[in-house]
CHARMM-style PDB file with segment names, atoms N, HN, CA, C and O in Angstrom:
ATOM      1  N   MET     1     -63.285 -56.051  42.624  1.00  0.00      PROA
ATOM      2  CA  MET     1     -62.824 -55.361  43.810  1.00  0.00      PROA
ATOM      3  C   MET     1     -62.528 -53.912  43.451  1.00  0.00      PROA
ATOM      4  O   MET     1     -62.035 -53.633  42.358  1.00  0.00      PROA
ATOM      5  N   GLY     2     -62.820 -53.002  44.345  1.00  0.00      PROA
ATOM      6  HN  GLY     2     -63.221 -53.229  45.233  1.00  0.00      PROA
ATOM      7  CA  GLY     2     -62.628 -51.586  44.091  1.00  0.00      PROA
ATOM      8  C   GLY     2     -61.414 -51.015  44.787  1.00  0.00      PROA
ATOM      9  O   GLY     2     -60.720 -51.704  45.533  1.00  0.00      PROA
ATOM     10  N   THR     3     -61.172 -49.746  44.529  1.00  0.00      PROA
ATOM     11  HN  THR     3     -61.737 -49.186  43.923  1.00  0.00      PROA
ATOM     12  CA  THR     3     -60.059 -49.042  45.158  1.00  0.00      PROA
ATOM     13  C   THR     3     -60.526 -47.713  45.712  1.00  0.00      PROA
ATOM     14  O   THR     3     -61.472 -47.114  45.201  1.00  0.00      PROA
ATOM     15  N   ILE     4     -59.865 -47.259  46.753  1.00  0.00      PROA
ATOM     16  HN  ILE     4     -59.097 -47.746  47.169  1.00  0.00      PROA
ATOM     17  CA  ILE     4     -60.120 -45.947  47.341  1.00  0.00      PROA
ATOM     18  C   ILE     4     -58.786 -45.233  47.431  1.00  0.00      PROA
ATOM     19  O   ILE     4     -57.823 -45.767  47.982  1.00  0.00      PROA
ATOM     20  N   ARG     5     -58.728 -44.013  46.885  1.00  0.00      PROA
ATOM     21  HN  ARG     5     -59.510 -43.579  46.438  1.00  0.00      PROA
ATOM     22  CA  ARG     5     -57.491 -43.233  46.911  1.00  0.00      PROA
ATOM     23  C   ARG     5     -57.800 -41.805  47.342  1.00  0.00      PROA
ATOM     24  O   ARG     5     -58.880 -41.280  47.069  1.00  0.00      PROA
ATOM     25  N   LYS     6     -56.855 -41.198  48.005  1.00  0.00      PROA
ATOM     26  HN  LYS     6     -55.978 -41.624  48.227  1.00  0.00      PROA
ATOM     27  CA  LYS     6     -56.940 -39.775  48.332  1.00  0.00      PROA
ATOM     28  C   LYS     6     -56.213 -39.029  47.217  1.00  0.00      PROA
ATOM     29  O   LYS     6     -55.011 -39.213  47.027  1.00  0.00      PROA
ATOM     30  N   VAL     7     -56.944 -38.180  46.472  1.00  0.00      PROA
ATOM     31  HN  VAL     7     -57.921 -38.031  46.626  1.00  0.00      PROA
ATOM     32  CA  VAL     7     -56.371 -37.452  45.346  1.00  0.00      PROA
ATOM     33  C   VAL     7     -56.717 -35.973  45.472  1.00  0.00      PROA
ATOM     34  O   VAL     7     -57.638 -35.609  46.204  1.00  0.00      PROA
ATOM     35  N   PHE     8     -55.992 -35.130  44.772  1.00  0.00      PROA
ATOM     36  HN  PHE     8     -55.244 -35.425  44.177  1.00  0.00      PROA
ATOM     37  CA  PHE     8     -56.274 -33.697  44.757  1.00  0.00      PROA
ATOM     38  C   PHE     8     -57.156 -33.398  43.558  1.00  0.00      PROA
ATOM     39  O   PHE     8     -56.786 -33.700  42.423  1.00  0.00      PROA
ATOM     40  N   ASP     9     -58.324 -32.804  43.799  1.00  0.00      PROA
ATOM     41  HN  ASP     9     -58.624 -32.559  44.721  1.00  0.00      PROA
ATOM     42  CA  ASP     9     -59.254 -32.445  42.736  1.00  0.00      PROA
ATOM     43  C   ASP     9     -59.044 -30.977  42.376  1.00  0.00      PROA
ATOM     44  O   ASP     9     -59.207 -30.096  43.220  1.00  0.00      PROA
ATOM     45  N   MET    10     -58.685 -30.721  41.128  1.00  0.00      PROA
ATOM     46  HN  MET    10     -58.553 -31.436  40.442  1.00  0.00      PROA
ATOM     47  CA  MET    10     -58.407 -29.352  40.675  1.00  0.00      PROA
ATOM     48  C   MET    10     -59.661 -28.480  40.692  1.00  0.00      PROA
ATOM     49  O   MET    10     -59.569 -27.285  40.973  1.00  0.00      PROA
ATOM     50  N   THR    11     -60.831 -29.053  40.399  1.00  0.00      PROA
ATOM     51  HN  THR    11     -60.905 -30.024  40.172  1.00  0.00      PROA
ATOM     52  CA  THR    11     -62.076 -28.283  40.378  1.00  0.00      PROA
ATOM     53  C   THR    11     -62.424 -27.767  41.768  1.00  0.00      PROA
ATOM     54  O   THR    11     -62.789 -26.602  41.924  1.00  0.00      PROA
ATOM     55  N   LEU    12     -62.314 -28.623  42.773  1.00  0.00      PROA
ATOM     56  HN  LEU    12     -62.017 -29.569  42.646  1.00  0.00      PROA
ATOM     57  CA  LEU    12     -62.635 -28.232  44.150  1.00  0.00      PROA
ATOM     58  C   LEU    12     -61.473 -27.536  44.837  1.00  0.00      PROA
ATOM     59  O   LEU    12     -61.670 -26.790  45.796  1.00  0.00      PROA
ATOM     60  N   GLY    13     -60.256 -27.779  44.346  1.00  0.00      PROA
ATOM     61  HN  GLY    13     -60.096 -28.385  43.567  1.00  0.00      PROA
ATOM     62  CA  GLY    13     -59.072 -27.220  44.994  1.00  0.00      PROA
ATOM     63  C   GLY    13     -58.816 -27.847  46.346  1.00  0.00      PROA
ATOM     64  O   GLY    13     -58.336 -27.186  47.266  1.00  0.00      PROA
ATOM     65  N   SER    14     -59.142 -29.143  46.468  1.00  0.00      PROA
ATOM     66  HN  SER    14     -59.532 -29.681  45.721  1.00  0.00      PROA
ATOM     67  CA  SER    14     -59.033 -29.827  47.751  1.00  0.00      PROA
ATOM     68  C   SER    14     -58.778 -31.313  47.524  1.00  0.00      PROA
ATOM     69  O   SER    14     -59.006 -31.840  46.436  1.00  0.00      PROA
ATOM     70  N   HSD    15     -58.303 -31.972  48.572  1.00  0.00      PROA
ATOM     71  HN  HSD    15     -58.118 -31.544  49.456  1.00  0.00      PROA
ATOM     72  CA  HSD    15     -58.163 -33.417  48.508  1.00  0.00      PROA
ATOM     73  C   HSD    15     -59.537 -34.072  48.640  1.00  0.00      PROA
ATOM     74  O   HSD    15     -60.390 -33.602  49.393  1.00  0.00      PROA
ATOM     75  N   VAL    16     -59.737 -35.146  47.910  1.00  0.00      PROA
ATOM     76  HN  VAL    16     -59.044 -35.528  47.298  1.00  0.00      PROA
ATOM     77  CA  VAL    16     -61.010 -35.871  47.918  1.00  0.00      PROA
ATOM     78  C   VAL    16     -60.725 -37.366  47.972  1.00  0.00      PROA
ATOM     79  O   VAL    16     -59.604 -37.802  47.711  1.00  0.00      PROA
ATOM     80  N   LEU    17     -61.749 -38.150  48.313  1.00  0.00      PROA
ATOM     81  HN  LEU    17     -62.660 -37.796  48.525  1.00  0.00      PROA
ATOM     82  CA  LEU    17     -61.644 -39.605  48.233  1.00  0.00      PROA
ATOM     83  C   LEU    17     -62.191 -40.039  46.883  1.00  0.00      PROA
ATOM     84  O   LEU    17     -63.330 -39.725  46.540  1.00  0.00      PROA
ATOM     85  N   GLU    18     -61.395 -40.749  46.131  1.00  0.00      PROA
ATOM     86  HN  GLU    18     -60.470 -41.005  46.410  1.00  0.00      PROA
ATOM     87  CA  GLU    18     -61.813 -41.298  44.849  1.00  0.00      PROA
ATOM     88  C   GLU    18     -62.108 -42.771  45.054  1.00  0.00      PROA
ATOM     89  O   GLU    18     -61.212 -43.548  45.383  1.00  0.00      PROA
ATOM     90  N   ILE    19     -63.361 -43.158  44.862  1.00  0.00      PROA
ATOM     91  HN  ILE    19     -64.089 -42.527  44.595  1.00  0.00      PROA
ATOM     92  CA  ILE    19     -63.797 -44.541  45.034  1.00  0.00      PROA
ATOM     93  C   ILE    19     -64.118 -45.072  43.643  1.00  0.00      PROA
ATOM     94  O   ILE    19     -64.987 -44.532  42.958  1.00  0.00      PROA
ATOM     95  N   SER    20     -63.433 -46.113  43.225  1.00  0.00      PROA
ATOM     96  HN  SER    20     -62.727 -46.552  43.781  1.00  0.00      PROA
ATOM     97  CA  SER    20     -63.654 -46.628  41.871  1.00  0.00      PROA
ATOM     98  C   SER    20     -63.577 -48.148  41.861  1.00  0.00      PROA
ATOM     99  O   SER    20     -62.952 -48.770  42.719  1.00  0.00      PROA
ATOM    100  N   GLY    21     -64.233 -48.720  40.859  1.00  0.00      PROA
ATOM    101  HN  GLY    21     -64.741 -48.215  40.162  1.00  0.00      PROA
ATOM    102  CA  GLY    21     -64.222 -50.165  40.706  1.00  0.00      PROA
ATOM    103  C   GLY    21     -64.970 -50.569  39.461  1.00  0.00      PROA
ATOM    104  O   GLY    21     -65.644 -49.749  38.838  1.00  0.00      PROA
ATOM    105  N   ARG    22     -64.856 -51.821  39.099  1.00  0.00      PROA
ATOM    106  HN  ARG    22     -64.308 -52.487  39.606  1.00  0.00      PROA
ATOM    107  CA  ARG    22     -65.529 -52.329  37.905  1.00  0.00      PROA
ATOM    108  C   ARG    22     -67.022 -52.535  38.126  1.00  0.00      PROA
ATOM    109  O   ARG    22     -67.812 -52.426  37.188  1.00  0.00      PROA
ATOM    110  N   ASN    23     -67.407 -52.831  39.356  1.00  0.00      PROA
ATOM    111  HN  ASN    23     -66.765 -52.920  40.118  1.00  0.00      PROA
ATOM    112  CA  ASN    23     -68.788 -53.192  39.665  1.00  0.00      PROA
ATOM    113  C   ASN    23     -69.230 -52.429  40.905  1.00  0.00      PROA
ATOM    114  O   ASN    23     -68.531 -52.435  41.918  1.00  0.00      PROA
ATOM    115  N   SER    24     -70.384 -51.773  40.836  1.00  0.00      PROA
ATOM    116  HN  SER    24     -70.952 -51.768  40.013  1.00  0.00      PROA
ATOM    117  CA  SER    24     -70.859 -50.995  41.986  1.00  0.00      PROA
ATOM    118  C   SER    24     -71.221 -51.876  43.175  1.00  0.00      PROA
ATOM    119  O   SER    24     -71.253 -51.394  44.307  1.00  0.00      PROA
ATOM    120  N   LEU    25     -71.492 -53.153  42.942  1.00  0.00      PROA
ATOM    121  HN  LEU    25     -71.466 -53.544  42.023  1.00  0.00      PROA
ATOM    122  CA  LEU    25     -71.813 -54.060  44.040  1.00  0.00      PROA
ATOM    123  C   LEU    25     -70.580 -54.483  44.814  1.00  0.00      PROA
ATOM    124  O   LEU    25     -70.688 -54.878  45.975  1.00  0.00      PROA
ATOM    125  N   SER    26     -69.407 -54.409  44.193  1.00  0.00      PROA
ATOM    126  HN  SER    26     -69.320 -54.088  43.250  1.00  0.00      PROA
ATOM    127  CA  SER    26     -68.190 -54.834  44.867  1.00  0.00      PROA
ATOM    128  C   SER    26     -67.309 -53.660  45.285  1.00  0.00      PROA
ATOM    129  O   SER    26     -66.200 -53.869  45.777  1.00  0.00      PROA
ATOM    130  N   THR    27     -67.780 -52.442  45.100  1.00  0.00      PROA
ATOM    131  HN  THR    27     -68.681 -52.272  44.701  1.00  0.00      PROA
ATOM    132  CA  THR    27     -67.005 -51.253  45.466  1.00  0.00      PROA
ATOM    133  C   THR    27     -67.789 -50.465  46.504  1.00  0.00      PROA
ATOM    134  O   THR    27     -68.832 -49.891  46.190  1.00  0.00      PROA
ATOM    135  N   PHE    28     -67.297 -50.433  47.740  1.00  0.00      PROA
ATOM    136  HN  PHE    28     -66.451 -50.900  47.996  1.00  0.00      PROA
ATOM    137  CA  PHE    28     -68.033 -49.755  48.800  1.00  0.00      PROA
ATOM    138  C   PHE    28     -67.099 -49.412  49.943  1.00  0.00      PROA
ATOM    139  O   PHE    28     -65.994 -49.945  50.041  1.00  0.00      PROA
ATOM    140  N   ILE    29     -67.556 -48.514  50.809  1.00  0.00      PROA
ATOM    141  HN  ILE    29     -68.454 -48.081  50.730  1.00  0.00      PROA
ATOM    142  CA  ILE    29     -66.865 -48.227  52.058  1.00  0.00      PROA
ATOM    143  C   ILE    29     -67.874 -48.359  53.183  1.00  0.00      PROA
ATOM    144  O   ILE    29     -69.062 -48.089  53.005  1.00  0.00      PROA
ATOM    145  N   THR    30     -67.394 -48.772  54.330  1.00  0.00      PROA
ATOM    146  HN  THR    30     -66.430 -48.991  54.475  1.00  0.00      PROA
ATOM    147  CA  THR    30     -68.230 -48.919  55.515  1.00  0.00      PROA
ATOM    148  C   THR    30     -67.506 -48.248  56.674  1.00  0.00      PROA
ATOM    149  O   THR    30     -66.315 -48.470  56.891  1.00  0.00      PROA
ATOM    150  N   SER    31     -68.229 -47.436  57.404  1.00  0.00      PROA
ATOM    151  HN  SER    31     -69.197 -47.255  57.228  1.00  0.00      PROA
ATOM    152  CA  SER    31     -67.628 -46.770  58.550  1.00  0.00      PROA
ATOM    153  C   SER    31     -68.694 -46.528  59.597  1.00  0.00      PROA
ATOM    154  O   SER    31     -69.745 -45.983  59.263  1.00  0.00      PROA
ATOM    155  N   PRO    32     -68.481 -46.898  60.822  1.00  0.00      PROA
ATOM    156  CA  PRO    32     -67.344 -47.622  61.389  1.00  0.00      PROA
ATOM    157  C   PRO    32     -67.426 -49.104  61.049  1.00  0.00      PROA
ATOM    158  O   PRO    32     -68.394 -49.563  60.442  1.00  0.00      PROA
ATOM    159  N   VAL    33     -66.401 -49.843  61.446  1.00  0.00      PROA
ATOM    160  HN  VAL    33     -65.615 -49.470  61.939  1.00  0.00      PROA
ATOM    161  CA  VAL    33     -66.315 -51.258  61.099  1.00  0.00      PROA
ATOM    162  C   VAL    33     -67.362 -52.080  61.845  1.00  0.00      PROA
ATOM    163  O   VAL    33     -68.036 -52.913  61.240  1.00  0.00      PROA
ATOM    164  N   GLY    34     -67.507 -51.858  63.144  1.00  0.00      PROA
ATOM    165  HN  GLY    34     -66.960 -51.181  63.636  1.00  0.00      PROA
ATOM    166  CA  GLY    34     -68.440 -52.635  63.962  1.00  0.00      PROA
ATOM    167  C   GLY    34     -69.877 -52.161  63.838  1.00  0.00      PROA
ATOM    168  O   GLY    34     -70.133 -50.967  63.688  1.00  0.00      PROA
ATOM    169  N   MET    35     -70.822 -53.106  63.902  1.00  0.00      PROA
ATOM    170  HN  MET    35     -70.614 -54.076  64.025  1.00  0.00      PROA
ATOM    171  CA  MET    35     -72.233 -52.773  63.745  1.00  0.00      PROA
ATOM    172  C   MET    35     -72.746 -51.839  64.843  1.00  0.00      PROA
ATOM    173  O   MET    35     -73.593 -50.985  64.580  1.00  0.00      PROA
ATOM    174  N   PHE    36     -72.249 -51.990  66.055  1.00  0.00      PROA
ATOM    175  HN  PHE    36     -71.562 -52.684  66.269  1.00  0.00      PROA
ATOM    176  CA  PHE    36     -72.752 -51.187  67.166  1.00  0.00      PROA
ATOM    177  C   PHE    36     -71.815 -50.047  67.547  1.00  0.00      PROA
ATOM    178  O   PHE    36     -72.007 -49.409  68.582  1.00  0.00      PROA
ATOM    179  N   GLN    37     -70.813 -49.786  66.729  1.00  0.00      PROA
ATOM    180  HN  GLN    37     -70.657 -50.304  65.888  1.00  0.00      PROA
ATOM    181  CA  GLN    37     -69.932 -48.646  66.942  1.00  0.00      PROA
ATOM    182  C   GLN    37     -70.523 -47.417  66.262  1.00  0.00      PROA
ATOM    183  O   GLN    37     -71.373 -47.538  65.379  1.00  0.00      PROA
ATOM    184  N   THR    38     -70.073 -46.237  66.673  1.00  0.00      PROA
ATOM    185  HN  THR    38     -69.383 -46.139  67.390  1.00  0.00      PROA
ATOM    186  CA  THR    38     -70.533 -45.001  66.046  1.00  0.00      PROA
ATOM    187  C   THR    38     -69.335 -44.151  65.651  1.00  0.00      PROA
ATOM    188  O   THR    38     -68.219 -44.370  66.123  1.00  0.00      PROA
ATOM    189  N   LEU    39     -69.581 -43.182  64.779  1.00  0.00      PROA
ATOM    190  HN  LEU    39     -70.487 -43.004  64.396  1.00  0.00      PROA
ATOM    191  CA  LEU    39     -68.541 -42.222  64.409  1.00  0.00      PROA
ATOM    192  C   LEU    39     -68.471 -41.076  65.407  1.00  0.00      PROA
ATOM    193  O   LEU    39     -67.495 -40.325  65.422  1.00  0.00      PROA
ATOM    194  N   GLY    40     -69.491 -40.936  66.238  1.00  0.00      PROA
ATOM    195  HN  GLY    40     -70.284 -41.546  66.226  1.00  0.00      PROA
ATOM    196  CA  GLY    40     -69.514 -39.859  67.218  1.00  0.00      PROA
ATOM    197  C   GLY    40     -69.877 -38.516  66.628  1.00  0.00      PROA
ATOM    198  O   GLY    40     -69.616 -37.482  67.244  1.00  0.00      PROA
ATOM    199  N   VAL    41     -70.474 -38.506  65.445  1.00  0.00      PROA
ATOM    200  HN  VAL    41     -70.686 -39.345  64.945  1.00  0.00      PROA
ATOM    201  CA  VAL    41     -70.853 -37.259  64.780  1.00  0.00      PROA
ATOM    202  C   VAL    41     -72.184 -36.777  65.341  1.00  0.00      PROA
ATOM    203  O   VAL    41     -73.156 -37.532  65.381  1.00  0.00      PROA
ATOM    204  N   ARG    42     -72.226 -35.543  65.767  1.00  0.00      PROA
ATOM    205  HN  ARG    42     -71.437 -34.930  65.734  1.00  0.00      PROA
ATOM    206  CA  ARG    42     -73.447 -34.992  66.356  1.00  0.00      PROA
ATOM    207  C   ARG    42     -74.096 -33.913  65.483  1.00  0.00      PROA
ATOM    208  O   ARG    42     -75.148 -33.381  65.837  1.00  0.00      PROA
ATOM    209  N   LEU    43     -73.479 -33.592  64.353  1.00  0.00      PROA
ATOM    210  HN  LEU    43     -72.624 -34.024  64.066  1.00  0.00      PROA
ATOM    211  CA  LEU    43     -74.042 -32.576  63.469  1.00  0.00      PROA
ATOM    212  C   LEU    43     -75.256 -33.133  62.727  1.00  0.00      PROA
ATOM    213  O   LEU    43     -75.272 -34.317  62.391  1.00  0.00      PROA
ATOM    214  N   PRO    44     -76.264 -32.315  62.465  1.00  0.00      PROA
ATOM    215  CA  PRO    44     -77.486 -32.818  61.826  1.00  0.00      PROA
ATOM    216  C   PRO    44     -77.424 -32.860  60.304  1.00  0.00      PROA
ATOM    217  O   PRO    44     -78.459 -33.064  59.670  1.00  0.00      PROA
ATOM    218  N   TYR    45     -76.244 -32.675  59.684  1.00  0.00      PROA
ATOM    219  HN  TYR    45     -75.403 -32.509  60.199  1.00  0.00      PROA
ATOM    220  CA  TYR    45     -76.147 -32.610  58.230  1.00  0.00      PROA
ATOM    221  C   TYR    45     -75.135 -33.608  57.692  1.00  0.00      PROA
ATOM    222  O   TYR    45     -74.111 -33.879  58.319  1.00  0.00      PROA
ATOM    223  N   PHE    46     -75.436 -34.143  56.531  1.00  0.00      PROA
ATOM    224  HN  PHE    46     -76.267 -33.922  56.021  1.00  0.00      PROA
ATOM    225  CA  PHE    46     -74.505 -34.979  55.781  1.00  0.00      PROA
ATOM    226  C   PHE    46     -74.327 -34.321  54.425  1.00  0.00      PROA
ATOM    227  O   PHE    46     -75.310 -34.096  53.719  1.00  0.00      PROA
ATOM    228  N   VAL    47     -73.108 -34.011  54.049  1.00  0.00      PROA
ATOM    229  HN  VAL    47     -72.310 -34.193  54.622  1.00  0.00      PROA
ATOM    230  CA  VAL    47     -72.840 -33.350  52.771  1.00  0.00      PROA
ATOM    231  C   VAL    47     -71.914 -34.230  51.942  1.00  0.00      PROA
ATOM    232  O   VAL    47     -70.882 -34.693  52.427  1.00  0.00      PROA
ATOM    233  N   MET    48     -72.290 -34.452  50.704  1.00  0.00      PROA
ATOM    234  HN  MET    48     -73.129 -34.076  50.311  1.00  0.00      PROA
ATOM    235  CA  MET    48     -71.468 -35.218  49.788  1.00  0.00      PROA
ATOM    236  C   MET    48     -71.484 -34.524  48.434  1.00  0.00      PROA
ATOM    237  O   MET    48     -72.538 -34.099  47.962  1.00  0.00      PROA
ATOM    238  N   VAL    49     -70.327 -34.411  47.814  1.00  0.00      PROA
ATOM    239  HN  VAL    49     -69.471 -34.756  48.198  1.00  0.00      PROA
ATOM    240  CA  VAL    49     -70.225 -33.836  46.475  1.00  0.00      PROA
ATOM    241  C   VAL    49     -69.829 -34.964  45.539  1.00  0.00      PROA
ATOM    242  O   VAL    49     -68.796 -35.603  45.742  1.00  0.00      PROA
ATOM    243  N   ALA    50     -70.638 -35.216  44.512  1.00  0.00      PROA
ATOM    244  HN  ALA    50     -71.477 -34.697  44.347  1.00  0.00      PROA
ATOM    245  CA  ALA    50     -70.343 -36.258  43.532  1.00  0.00      PROA
ATOM    246  C   ALA    50     -70.008 -35.587  42.207  1.00  0.00      PROA
ATOM    247  O   ALA    50     -70.791 -34.791  41.688  1.00  0.00      PROA
ATOM    248  N   LYS    51     -68.851 -35.912  41.669  1.00  0.00      PROA
ATOM    249  HN  LYS    51     -68.216 -36.559  42.090  1.00  0.00      PROA
ATOM    250  CA  LYS    51     -68.397 -35.321  40.409  1.00  0.00      PROA
ATOM    251  C   LYS    51     -68.836 -36.201  39.247  1.00  0.00      PROA
ATOM    252  O   LYS    51     -68.664 -37.419  39.292  1.00  0.00      PROA
ATOM    253  N   ASN    52     -69.402 -35.594  38.208  1.00  0.00      PROA
ATOM    254  HN  ASN    52     -69.542 -34.605  38.172  1.00  0.00      PROA
ATOM    255  CA  ASN    52     -69.840 -36.327  37.028  1.00  0.00      PROA
ATOM    256  C   ASN    52     -68.617 -36.780  36.236  1.00  0.00      PROA
ATOM    257  O   ASN    52     -67.893 -35.964  35.665  1.00  0.00      PROA
ATOM    258  N   MET    53     -68.403 -38.074  36.213  1.00  0.00      PROA
ATOM    259  HN  MET    53     -68.990 -38.737  36.677  1.00  0.00      PROA
ATOM    260  CA  MET    53     -67.269 -38.651  35.484  1.00  0.00      PROA
ATOM    261  C   MET    53     -67.757 -39.422  34.251  1.00  0.00      PROA
ATOM    262  O   MET    53     -67.011 -40.208  33.667  1.00  0.00      PROA
ATOM    263  N   ASN    54     -69.023 -39.186  33.862  1.00  0.00      PROA
ATOM    264  HN  ASN    54     -69.628 -38.547  34.336  1.00  0.00      PROA
ATOM    265  CA  ASN    54     -69.642 -39.864  32.713  1.00  0.00      PROA
ATOM    266  C   ASN    54     -69.573 -41.386  32.845  1.00  0.00      PROA
ATOM    267  O   ASN    54     -69.299 -42.099  31.879  1.00  0.00      PROA
ATOM    268  N   ARG    55     -69.827 -41.865  34.066  1.00  0.00      PROA
ATOM    269  HN  ARG    55     -70.049 -41.286  34.851  1.00  0.00      PROA
ATOM    270  CA  ARG    55     -69.861 -43.296  34.362  1.00  0.00      PROA
ATOM    271  C   ARG    55     -71.098 -43.586  35.201  1.00  0.00      PROA
ATOM    272  O   ARG    55     -71.678 -42.679  35.798  1.00  0.00      PROA
ATOM    273  N   GLN    56     -71.497 -44.851  35.245  1.00  0.00      PROA
ATOM    274  HN  GLN    56     -71.026 -45.588  34.760  1.00  0.00      PROA
ATOM    275  CA  GLN    56     -72.627 -45.232  36.084  1.00  0.00      PROA
ATOM    276  C   GLN    56     -72.256 -45.044  37.541  1.00  0.00      PROA
ATOM    277  O   GLN    56     -71.103 -45.225  37.933  1.00  0.00      PROA
ATOM    278  N   PHE    57     -73.265 -44.675  38.348  1.00  0.00      PROA
ATOM    279  HN  PHE    57     -74.201 -44.528  38.030  1.00  0.00      PROA
ATOM    280  CA  PHE    57     -73.017 -44.320  39.740  1.00  0.00      PROA
ATOM    281  C   PHE    57     -74.215 -44.726  40.572  1.00  0.00      PROA
ATOM    282  O   PHE    57     -75.350 -44.420  40.207  1.00  0.00      PROA
ATOM    283  N   THR    58     -73.989 -45.404  41.677  1.00  0.00      PROA
ATOM    284  HN  THR    58     -73.067 -45.652  41.974  1.00  0.00      PROA
ATOM    285  CA  THR    58     -75.058 -45.714  42.628  1.00  0.00      PROA
ATOM    286  C   THR    58     -74.586 -45.341  44.021  1.00  0.00      PROA
ATOM    287  O   THR    58     -73.391 -45.356  44.316  1.00  0.00      PROA
ATOM    288  N   ILE    59     -75.546 -45.007  44.869  1.00  0.00      PROA
ATOM    289  HN  ILE    59     -76.516 -44.995  44.628  1.00  0.00      PROA
ATOM    290  CA  ILE    59     -75.211 -44.680  46.251  1.00  0.00      PROA
ATOM    291  C   ILE    59     -76.307 -45.225  47.166  1.00  0.00      PROA
ATOM    292  O   ILE    59     -77.494 -45.150  46.851  1.00  0.00      PROA
ATOM    293  N   ASP    60     -75.893 -45.760  48.274  1.00  0.00      PROA
ATOM    294  HN  ASP    60     -74.929 -45.821  48.530  1.00  0.00      PROA
ATOM    295  CA  ASP    60     -76.802 -46.269  49.291  1.00  0.00      PROA
ATOM    296  C   ASP    60     -76.248 -45.826  50.634  1.00  0.00      PROA
ATOM    297  O   ASP    60     -75.149 -46.228  51.015  1.00  0.00      PROA
ATOM    298  N   ILE    61     -76.998 -45.004  51.351  1.00  0.00      PROA
ATOM    299  HN  ILE    61     -77.891 -44.678  51.041  1.00  0.00      PROA
ATOM    300  CA  ILE    61     -76.556 -44.470  52.638  1.00  0.00      PROA
ATOM    301  C   ILE    61     -77.515 -44.951  53.712  1.00  0.00      PROA
ATOM    302  O   ILE    61     -78.733 -44.830  53.576  1.00  0.00      PROA
ATOM    303  N   GLN    62     -76.958 -45.491  54.769  1.00  0.00      PROA
ATOM    304  HN  GLN    62     -75.969 -45.589  54.879  1.00  0.00      PROA
ATOM    305  CA  GLN    62     -77.769 -45.927  55.900  1.00  0.00      PROA
ATOM    306  C   GLN    62     -77.361 -45.131  57.118  1.00  0.00      PROA
ATOM    307  O   GLN    62     -76.181 -45.078  57.466  1.00  0.00      PROA
ATOM    308  N   VAL    63     -78.338 -44.508  57.773  1.00  0.00      PROA
ATOM    309  HN  VAL    63     -79.297 -44.552  57.490  1.00  0.00      PROA
ATOM    310  CA  VAL    63     -78.088 -43.722  58.979  1.00  0.00      PROA
ATOM    311  C   VAL    63     -78.872 -44.367  60.119  1.00  0.00      PROA
ATOM    312  O   VAL    63     -80.066 -44.643  59.997  1.00  0.00      PROA
ATOM    313  N   ARG    64     -78.180 -44.597  61.217  1.00  0.00      PROA
ATOM    314  HN  ARG    64     -77.210 -44.373  61.316  1.00  0.00      PROA
ATOM    315  CA  ARG    64     -78.845 -45.178  62.390  1.00  0.00      PROA
ATOM    316  C   ARG    64     -78.878 -44.126  63.494  1.00  0.00      PROA
ATOM    317  O   ARG    64     -77.851 -43.541  63.838  1.00  0.00      PROA
ATOM    318  N   TRP    65     -80.042 -43.896  64.033  1.00  0.00      PROA
ATOM    319  HN  TRP    65     -80.876 -44.372  63.753  1.00  0.00      PROA
ATOM    320  CA  TRP    65     -80.208 -42.963  65.176  1.00  0.00      PROA
ATOM    321  C   TRP    65     -80.351 -43.790  66.436  1.00  0.00      PROA
ATOM    322  O   TRP    65     -81.158 -44.718  66.494  1.00  0.00      PROA
ATOM    323  N   PHE    66     -79.571 -43.456  67.436  1.00  0.00      PROA
ATOM    324  HN  PHE    66     -78.915 -42.702  67.389  1.00  0.00      PROA
ATOM    325  CA  PHE    66     -79.636 -44.186  68.702  1.00  0.00      PROA
ATOM    326  C   PHE    66     -80.271 -43.320  69.752  1.00  0.00      PROA
ATOM    327  OT1 PHE    66     -80.422 -43.747  70.897  1.00  0.00      PROA
TER     328      PHE     66
END
């Protein structure tokens, strides 16, 4: 099982979400909760910054257009 924490990153000078766990298959976030719900985001860009922590890292992003 994984954990998600809001922490302050000194490099970025901002709060970030730290997602960590022993296994990448058991550590994930899903938003929104319901399959047919939306976040209501209308911007055409997705930006993510991943910090190199010298650990294995996987990412899977699914975007649904309605």
